[in-house]
Every structure is written in structure tokens, then in C-alpha cells.
C-alpha positions in Angstrom: 0.1 -0.1 0.2 2.7 2.2 0.7 4.3 1.9 -2.6 1.4 2.6 -4.2 0.9 5.8 -2.5 4.3 6.7 -3.2 4.0 6.2 -6.8 0.7 8.3 -6.9 2.4 10.9 -5.2 5.4 10.7 -7.8 2.8 11.0 -10.6 1.0 14.0 -8.7 4.2 15.8 -8.4 5.3 15.4 -12.1 1.5 16.0 -13.2 1.9 18.2 -16.7 0.2 21.7 -16.9 -0.9 20.7 -20.2 -2.9 17.4 -19.3 -6.2 19.3 -19.9 -5.4 18.4 -23.5 -6.9 15.2 -22.7 -10.1 16.8 -22.4 -9.5 18.9 -25.7 -8.8 15.9 -27.8 -11.4 13.8 -26.5 -13.8 16.8 -26.9 -13.1 17.8 -30.3 -13.3 14.0 -31.6 -16.7 13.9 -29.7 -17.9 16.8 -31.4 -16.7 15.5 -35.0 -18.5 12.2 -34.3 -21.7 14.4 -33.4 -21.5 16.7 -36.7 -20.6 13.7 -38.9 -23.4 11.7 -37.3 -21.4 8.9 -36.4 -23.7 6.9 -33.5 -22.6 6.4 -30.0 -19.0 7.6 -30.3 -20.4 11.0 -29.6 -22.3 10.5 -26.4 -19.6 8.0 -25.2 -17.0 10.4 -25.6 -19.0 13.3 -23.9 -19.6 10.8 -20.9 -15.8 10.1 -20.6 -14.8 13.8 -21.2 -17.0 14.7 -18.2 -15.7 12.3 -15.9 -12.1 13.0 -17.2 -12.5 16.8 -16.7 -13.5 16.1 -13.0 -10.7 13.7 -12.1 -8.1 16.1 -13.8 -9.3 19.1 -11.7 -9.2 16.8 -8.4 -5.5 16.0 -9.6 -4.7 19.6 -10.2 -6.3 20.8 -6.9 -4.1 18.0 -4.9 -1.1 19.0 -6.5 -1.4 22.6 -5.6 -2.2 21.7 -2.2 0.6 19.0 -1.9 3.2 20.5 -4.3 2.6 24.0 -4.3 6.1 24.9 -5.1 6.4 22.7 -8.1 3.1 24.1 -9.5 4.4 27.5 -9.1 7.7 26.6 -10.7 5.8 25.6 -13.7 3.6 29.0 -13.7 7.1 30.6 -14.3 9.0 28.1 -16.4 9.1 29.3 -20.3 8.5 25.9 -21.4 5.9 24.6 -19.3 3.8 27.8 -18.6 1.4 28.0 -21.2 0.4 24.5 -20.8 -2.0 25.7 -17.7 -4.0 27.5 -20.8 -5.1 23.9 -21.9 -7.3 23.9 -18.8 -9.0 27.1 -20.5 -9.5 25.3 -23.9 -10.6 22.0 -22.4 -13.3 23.7 -20.1 -14.4 25.6 -23.8 -14.4 22.7 -25.6 -16.5 20.7 -23.1 -18.8 23.7 -23.2 -19.3 23.3 -26.9 -19.8 19.6 -26.3 -22.5 20.3 -23.5 -24.2 22.6 -26.3 -24.2 20.0 -29.0 -24.6 16.9 -27.5 -26.4 17.5 -24.0 -28.4 20.3 -25.4 -27.8 22.4 -21.9 -27.2 26.1 -22.4 -27.5 26.6 -18.6 -24.3 24.2 -18.0 -22.3 25.6 -20.9 -22.7 29.1 -19.7 -21.3 28.0 -16.6 -18.5 26.5 -18.1 -18.1 29.7 -20.1 -17.9 31.6 -17.1 -14.8 29.2 -15.7 -13.0 29.5 -18.7 -13.3 33.1 -19.3 -11.9 33.6 -15.4 -9.1 30.9 -16.0 -8.4 33.0 -19.2 -8.1 36.3 -17.5 -6.1 35.1 -14.3 -3.8 32.6 -16.1 -3.2 34.6 -19.4 -1.9 38.0 -17.3 -0.4 35.8 -14.6 1.8 33.9 -17.2 2.9 36.9 -19.2 3.6 38.8 -16.4 5.7 36.2 -14.6 7.9 35.5 -17.7 8.1 39.4 -18.1 9.6 40.0 -14.7 11.5 36.8 -14.2 15.2 37.4 -13.8 16.8 34.4 -15.1 15.5 33.6 -18.6 16.5 30.9 -21.1 17.7 31.7 -24.6 14.9 31.7 -27.5 15.6 28.3 -28.6 15.3 26.8 -25.2 12.4 28.7 -24.0 10.0 28.5 -26.6 8.1 25.9 -28.3 4.6 24.9 -29.8 2.8 24.6 -26.4 2.9 28.5 -26.4 0.3 28.7 -28.9 -2.0 27.2 -26.2 -2.6 30.9 -25.5 -4.0 31.1 -28.8 -6.3 27.8 -28.6 -7.4 29.2 -25.3 -8.5 32.4 -26.7 -10.1 31.0 -29.6 -11.9 28.4 -27.9 -13.4 31.0 -25.7 -14.7 32.9 -29.1 -16.1 29.6 -30.1 -18.2 29.0 -26.9 -19.6 32.2 -26.9 -20.5 32.0 -30.5 -22.1 28.7 -30.0 -24.0 30.2 -27.0 -24.9 33.5 -28.9 -27.1 32.0 -31.3 -29.5 30.7 -28.4 -29.4 33.8 -26.4 -32.0 36.8 -27.2 -31.3 40.3 -28.4 -29.4 42.4 -27.2 -27.4 39.9 -25.4 -26.8 37.9 -28.4 -25.3 41.3 -30.3 -23.0 41.6 -27.1 -21.9 38.1 -27.1 -21.1 38.0 -30.8 -19.1 41.4 -30.3 -16.9 39.8 -27.7 -16.6 36.9 -29.5 -15.6 38.9 -32.8 -13.0 40.7 -30.3 -11.7 37.4 -28.9 -11.1 36.2 -32.4 -9.0 39.2 -33.7 -7.0 39.2 -30.3 -6.2 35.5 -31.0 -5.2 36.1 -34.4 -2.9 38.7 -33.5 -1.3 36.4 -30.7 -0.7 33.7 -33.1 1.1 36.0 -35.3 3.3 37.2 -32.4 4.2 33.6 -31.3 4.5 31.6 -34.5 7.0 34.5 -35.8 9.1 33.4 -33.0 8.6 29.5 -33.2 9.6 29.8 -37.2 12.6 31.6 -36.4 13.5 29.1 -33.9 13.0 26.3 -36.4 15.2 27.7 -39.1 17.9 30.0 -37.2 18.8 27.2 -34.4 20.1 24.0 -34.1 16.8 21.4 -34.3 17.2 18.2 -33.0 14.7 15.0 -32.6 13.8 15.7 -29.2 13.0 19.6 -30.1 10.0 18.2 -32.2 7.7 17.3 -29.2 4.1 16.8 -30.0 2.7 20.0 -28.8 4.2 21.4 -32.3 1.0 20.2 -33.8 -0.7 23.0 -32.4 1.0 25.2 -35.0 -1.9 24.1 -37.0 -4.4 23.4 -34.5 -4.5 27.0 -33.3 -5.2 27.9 -37.0 -7.9 25.3 -37.2 -9.4 26.6 -34.3 -9.2 30.1 -35.4 -10.8 29.1 -38.8 -13.6 27.5 -36.7 -14.4 30.7 -34.9 -14.5 32.5 -37.9 -17.0 30.4 -39.5 -19.1 30.4 -36.6 -19.2 34.2 -36.5 -19.9 34.1 -40.4 -22.8 31.8 -39.5 -23.9 34.3 -36.7 -23.8 37.3 -39.1 -27.5 37.6 -39.5 -27.9 38.4 -35.8 -25.3 41.2 -35.6 -25.3 44.2 -38.3 -21.4 44.6 -37.5 -20.7 41.1 -38.7 -22.9 41.3 -41.6 -20.9 44.5 -42.5 -17.6 42.4 -42.0 -18.7 39.3 -43.7 -16.0 39.5 -46.6 -13.5 40.2 -44.1 -14.6 37.5 -41.8 -14.8 35.1 -44.8 -11.2 36.1 -46.4 -9.6 35.8 -42.8 -11.2 32.4 -42.1 -10.0 31.0 -45.4 -6.7 32.7 -44.5 -6.4 30.7 -41.1 -7.8 27.6 -42.6 -4.9 27.7 -45.6 -2.2 28.4 -43.1 -3.4 25.5 -40.8 -3.1 23.3 -44.1 0.0 24.4 -44.9 1.4 23.4 -41.7 -0.1 19.4 -42.1 2.4 18.5 -44.5 5.5 20.5 -42.9 4.9 18.7 -39.4 4.4 15.1 -41.0 7.6 15.4 -42.7 9.5 16.4 -39.6 7.8 13.6 -37.6 9.2 11.3 -40.4 12.6 12.7 -39.9 12.1 12.4 -36.0 10.8 8.9 -36.0 12.0 7.3 -39.2 15.6 8.6 -39.8 16.6 9.7 -36.3 14.8 7.0 -34.5 13.3 8.7 -31.8 11.4 6.2 -29.9 7.7 6.1 -30.3 6.1 5.8 -26.9 3.0 7.1 -25.0 3.7 10.6 -23.7 0.7 12.9 -22.1 1.8 15.3 -24.7 0.4 13.5 -27.4 -3.1 14.4 -26.7 -1.8 17.7 -27.7 -1.0 16.4 -31.3 -4.7 14.6 -31.5 -6.5 17.8 -30.8 -5.5 19.6 -33.9 -6.4 16.7 -36.2 -9.9 16.6 -34.8 -10.1 20.6 -34.9 -9.0 20.4 -38.4 -11.9 18.1 -39.3 -14.6 20.2 -37.4 -13.4 23.5 -38.7 -13.2 22.4 -42.4 -16.9 21.3 -42.1 -18.1 24.3 -40.4 -16.4 26.4 -42.9 -17.5 24.4 -45.7 -21.3 25.2 -44.4 -20.8 29.1 -43.6 -19.1 29.6 -46.9 -20.9 26.9 -49.2 -17.7 25.0 -50.1 -19.2 21.7 -50.5 -16.0 20.4 -52.5 -14.2 20.4 -49.2 -16.5 17.9 -47.5 -14.2 14.9 -48.1 -11.6 16.4 -45.5 -13.4 16.1 -42.6 -14.7 12.8 -42.9 -10.8 11.8 -43.5 -9.4 13.5 -40.4 -12.1 12.7 -38.3 -11.0 9.0 -38.4 -7.6 9.5 -38.4 -8.1 11.8 -35.5 -10.5 8.9 -33.8 -7.9 6.2 -34.7 -5.0 8.3 -33.0 -7.5 9.0 -29.9 -7.9 5.2 -29.0 -4.2 4.6 -29.5 -3.4 7.1 -27.3 -6.1 6.1 -24.6 -4.7 2.6 -24.8 -1.3 4.1 -23.8 -2.7 6.3 -21.1 -4.3 3.2 -19.5 -1.2 1.3 -19.6 1.0 4.0 -18.4 -1.6 4.5 -15.4 -1.5 0.8 -14.5 2.5 0.8 -14.6 4.3 1.0 -11.3 5.6 4.5 -11.0 8.8 5.1 -8.9 8.4 6.6 -5.5 9.4 10.5 -5.5 
């Protein structure tokens, strides 16, 4: 019994700040199944996601209580801090699931409030901490794709607000769409800031196989969720005059985001072949892989919504293909999670 407690304690202390990517990945695959009318999968994954969301919050609270110093160290770590924003995106994705699958707008509104409060507290806390920190790493050591969780968290709130706005009465609907538009625009600007540094790090610093961690897939995922948010704003344009007047802009930038995300897919796939095929990096379960599954599912959902919003039916083959890829990788990762959980952990 003591060894089990020690093992749990060790895992708790080392809990990754970005573990809510599990909720993000499960949620978006569930939403994809719902929109593509794949029976059972959407409801089953929604139920699993609710349970995982609760468990992860319990573990997070326990970690903060028992290992406050470790949690604070992660919050001021350039490589890990933005991982905390996976809690924002995970909460928002669960809210979107609740609207589409459970059809409960009250619970979804509660999740929106939680996500918004987390976004405000974490965004300003992380940026402030990293700004005033005395000892800072170099750009090559400090930045990674996980930073783009700041974009994903921002755009996830825009998505949830846009979904809720369609069910609210005026003038709240008008106000909500304006906030969603503002978050969408800020998320796009944030992507430009961060991805410029990431791209610079890619091409001007030494790049080893270990540097290509799974969160680099968020390069694409951040653009996919931006395209999804833009598509929902286009669909909401009849409810808000300012959206209607901006519709050409919304459509142009939505395609811009989608096209940028599409460009990243072959690039990251090529680098993955280089990492695992040529450089023989071991392919084994890592909690960070959930951050790679989420972009695959998000790309499917974003493409489907964009095709609906802009009458681009010729793109409909893409969501089906990427959904099944996302579901298959989710299953593989979930099996890996179960095996890793059952495996004895060394005591701290």
C-alpha cells in the first residue's frame, strides 16, 4: 500500500500543466462524431470527457495543495507555463460538447464563466511572470509549440461564446457576438506574435529530434480553431449588423487561417518522419501526444463548419478523412494512457 501511495504521489508531483489537452482531444473528437453523425461515439466520448474533466481538476487541486512550489515553478517556466491554458481550452471544448450533445445551455454558460475567469487569471499571470523573471532561457531553449495554447485558449472562448450567442435573446446576442469577434481578432494577432518566434527558432537554431515535441502540432491546431471561430461568426452574421458588414473580411481571414493550418500539416508530417524514421526517436506514450490529437480533430470540425458557412461543399471529403484519423490516434493514445497508468511509478 505504501508503494502505491508513493507512486501516486510521484505522478501527482510530476503532473503536466498541459494535461487538460486530454479533455481538448476527447472533446473535439466527440464533436466531430456528432457533426458527422457517427452514432454512439459522440455520446460515449462526452460521458468520458465529463469524468476525465472532473478527475483532472481533482488532481490539479491536490497537486497545488501538496506541491505548491512545483506548481508555481511550472507557472514561471518558459517551457511549461502556457500549458496551464489547456485548462481554458478544455473547459471551453467541454462547453461546446454540452451545447451540441447534451443541449444544456445553462451548464455551458457556467463552463464559459469558468473558462473566461481562468483565461484572465492565467494569461496575465503567465505573461507577467515571464516578463519580470530575472533568469530567462534563450529563445531556442524557452519557446515551443505549447506557447500556442494561448491562442487555442483564446479562440476556444470565442467559439463557445459564438455557439451560445445563437441561443440567447437580443441584445445579449449582439453583445456576445461582439465579444466573440474581439476574442477572435486578438487570437489571430497573438498567433502572429508567437508563431513568428517559433518559425525563427525552427530555421535559425539547431533542431534536434527531441525538440520536435508533440505540442508542435498546435501550430496547425491554433489555426484550425481560428478558422472554426471565424466560421461560426459568419454563421451568426444575420444576428449582428456589424458582423454582416464585416462578412467579406470574416470570410477572407477564415480561409486565410484554414489555409495556414493546412500548410502546416505536410510540414509537421515530414518532420515527424524525420524524427521517428530517420533519427529513430522512440515512439512511446507521452501525455503531450494529446496536444497532437486535438489539432487533427479540430481541423476536421473547422473544415466542416467552414464549408457550411461559405458553401464550400467540395471540401467535405476532408472532415471525414481527418475525423477517422483523429479517432484512430485517440484510441491508440487512450490505450497508452491506460497502460501508463497501470504501470508502477517510482517513488518520489
